[in-house]
C-alpha positions as CSV (number, residue, x, y, z in Angstrom):
1,M,89.9,85.0,90.5
2,N,92.3,86.9,88.2
3,E,94.5,84.8,85.9
4,P,98.0,84.4,87.4
5,I,101.1,85.7,85.8
6,T,102.6,82.7,84.1
7,K,106.3,82.2,83.5
8,L,108.6,79.4,82.5
9,D,111.0,78.9,85.4
10,T,114.5,78.1,84.0
11,R,116.4,77.9,87.3
12,H,116.5,74.1,87.3
13,G,118.2,73.5,84.0
14,E,117.2,73.9,80.4
15,P,113.6,73.1,79.8
16,R,112.7,70.7,77.0
17,G,109.1,71.6,77.0
18,G,107.1,74.8,77.1
19,V,105.0,76.6,79.6
20,T,102.3,74.4,81.2
21,S,99.0,76.1,80.6
22,W,97.1,77.5,83.6
23,E,94.1,75.4,82.5
24,Q,96.1,72.2,82.7
25,T,97.5,73.1,86.2
26,R,94.0,74.2,87.4
27,Q,92.6,70.9,86.3
28,V,95.1,69.0,88.3
29,L,94.1,71.0,91.4
30,E,90.4,70.5,90.7
31,T,90.6,66.7,90.3
32,A,93.3,65.8,92.8
33,E,92.2,63.2,95.3
34,L,94.9,63.8,97.8
35,F,97.2,66.7,98.7
36,W,100.2,66.8,101.1
37,L,100.0,69.8,103.4
38,S,103.2,71.2,104.9
39,T,103.1,73.5,107.9
40,V,105.7,74.7,110.4
41,R,105.8,73.8,114.1
42,A,106.5,76.4,116.7
43,D,110.1,75.1,117.0
44,G,110.6,75.5,113.3
45,R,110.4,71.8,112.4
46,P,108.2,71.0,109.3
47,H,105.1,68.9,109.6
48,V,103.6,67.2,106.6
49,T,100.2,65.4,106.4
50,P,98.0,64.0,103.7
51,L,94.5,65.4,103.3
52,V,91.5,65.8,101.0
53,A,90.8,69.3,99.7
54,V,88.7,71.0,97.2
55,W,89.5,73.7,94.6
56,H,86.7,76.3,94.6
57,D,86.5,80.0,93.7
58,G,90.1,80.1,92.6
59,T,91.7,78.5,95.6
60,I,92.2,75.4,97.7
61,H,90.2,74.7,100.8
62,F,90.9,72.1,103.5
63,T,89.6,71.1,106.9
64,A,91.3,70.3,110.3
65,T,90.1,69.5,113.8
66,D,91.0,71.9,116.6
67,T,93.6,69.5,118.1
68,A,95.3,68.5,114.8
69,Q,99.0,69.3,114.6
70,K,98.3,71.3,111.4
71,T,95.8,73.5,113.2
72,V,98.2,74.0,116.1
73,N,100.9,75.0,113.6
74,L,98.7,77.3,111.7
75,R,97.9,79.3,114.9
76,G,101.5,80.4,115.0
77,N,102.4,80.5,111.3
78,P,99.8,80.6,108.5
79,H,102.3,79.7,105.7
80,V,101.5,76.5,103.9
81,V,102.6,74.4,101.0
82,L,100.2,71.9,99.4
83,T,101.5,69.3,96.9
84,T,99.6,67.0,94.6
85,G,100.2,65.2,91.3
86,C,102.3,62.2,90.4
87,N,105.2,60.4,92.0
88,Q,106.7,59.2,88.8
89,T,108.9,60.8,86.2
90,E,106.0,61.3,83.8
91,G,103.1,63.6,84.6
92,L,102.4,66.9,86.3
93,T,103.1,67.7,89.9
94,V,101.7,70.9,91.4
95,V,103.0,72.8,94.4
96,V,101.0,75.6,96.0
97,E,102.4,78.2,98.3
98,G,100.2,80.5,100.3
99,D,98.7,81.4,103.7
100,A,95.8,79.5,105.3
101,V,92.9,81.6,106.5
102,Q,90.1,80.2,108.5
103,I,86.6,80.5,107.0
104,T,83.7,81.2,109.4
105,D,81.1,82.8,107.2
106,Q,78.0,80.7,107.2
107,D,77.2,81.2,103.5
108,A,80.8,80.5,102.4
109,L,80.8,77.3,104.5
110,E,77.5,76.2,103.1
111,R,78.8,76.6,99.5
112,L,82.0,74.7,100.4
113,A,80.1,71.9,102.1
114,S,78.2,71.4,98.8
115,V,81.5,71.4,96.9
116,W,82.9,68.6,99.1
117,V,79.8,66.5,98.7
118,T,79.8,66.9,94.9
119,K,83.5,66.3,94.5
120,W,83.6,63.2,96.7
121,N,80.2,61.7,95.6
122,G,78.7,62.1,99.0
123,S,81.7,60.6,100.9
124,W,82.3,63.8,102.9
125,P,78.8,64.9,103.9
126,Y,79.6,68.0,105.9
127,Q,77.0,70.0,107.8
128,V,77.7,73.5,108.8
129,R,77.0,74.6,112.4
130,N,78.3,77.7,114.2
131,G,81.2,78.3,111.8
132,Y,82.5,74.7,111.6
133,F,82.1,71.6,109.5
134,Y,80.7,68.4,111.0
135,L,80.6,65.0,109.2
136,Y,77.0,63.9,109.3
137,D,75.4,60.5,108.7
138,E,72.0,61.1,107.0
139,D,70.9,57.4,107.5
140,E,71.6,57.5,111.2
141,Q,70.8,61.2,111.5
142,R,73.8,61.9,113.7
143,V,77.1,63.8,113.7
144,L,80.1,61.6,113.2
145,T,83.0,63.9,114.1
146,D,84.2,66.7,116.2
147,S,84.0,70.1,114.7
148,N,86.4,70.9,111.8
149,F,87.8,74.2,111.0
150,V,87.7,75.1,107.3
151,F,90.7,76.9,105.8
152,S,91.1,78.7,102.5
153,V,94.6,79.2,101.0
154,K,95.4,82.8,100.0
155,L,97.6,81.9,97.0
156,R,101.1,83.4,96.6
157,K,102.8,81.0,94.0
158,I,102.0,77.8,92.3
159,F,104.6,75.7,90.5
160,A,103.7,73.1,87.9
161,Y,106.5,70.5,87.4
162,D,106.4,68.5,84.2
163,I,109.3,66.3,85.3
164,G,112.1,66.2,82.8
165,H,110.4,68.8,80.5
166,S,109.7,72.1,82.2
167,Q,108.8,74.0,85.3
168,T,106.1,76.7,85.2
169,R,105.6,79.4,87.9
170,Y,102.3,81.2,88.4
171,L,102.3,84.3,90.6
172,F,99.2,85.7,92.2
């Protein structure tokens, strides 16, 4: 991944801090336990849902079942916003804008399955079959869930909000 173009965003008042480094923002994305995914329904209403995701190869990846509202929405409109960070006045909140693209390549899915297992200490033991993820119980040797699509986010913009101090914009 190329380094993003980084710029202090002064549209929301006079910043008291400087630019948040890309390394600091990327670390928030890499270590986040929960993201909030926003998609748009066919009738234009927003839909927001929490999910676990992973940062790998310079972007965010997430999963969804075939019947999930987010999947239904993505079929008609690939634009997404993912948010993570803090819900307090101190700390860094990160907002990601981009387009969700389904990943079906077996090798890419195998790599991502290993990233999920590593990041979540085995809590998300995905197996890859026919272009999908399946949660798998090694002890019982059985599949636990229906198939899950895997999506990668083609990044457009990322904002890092250091509440009360500065807002940084990264363009891709």
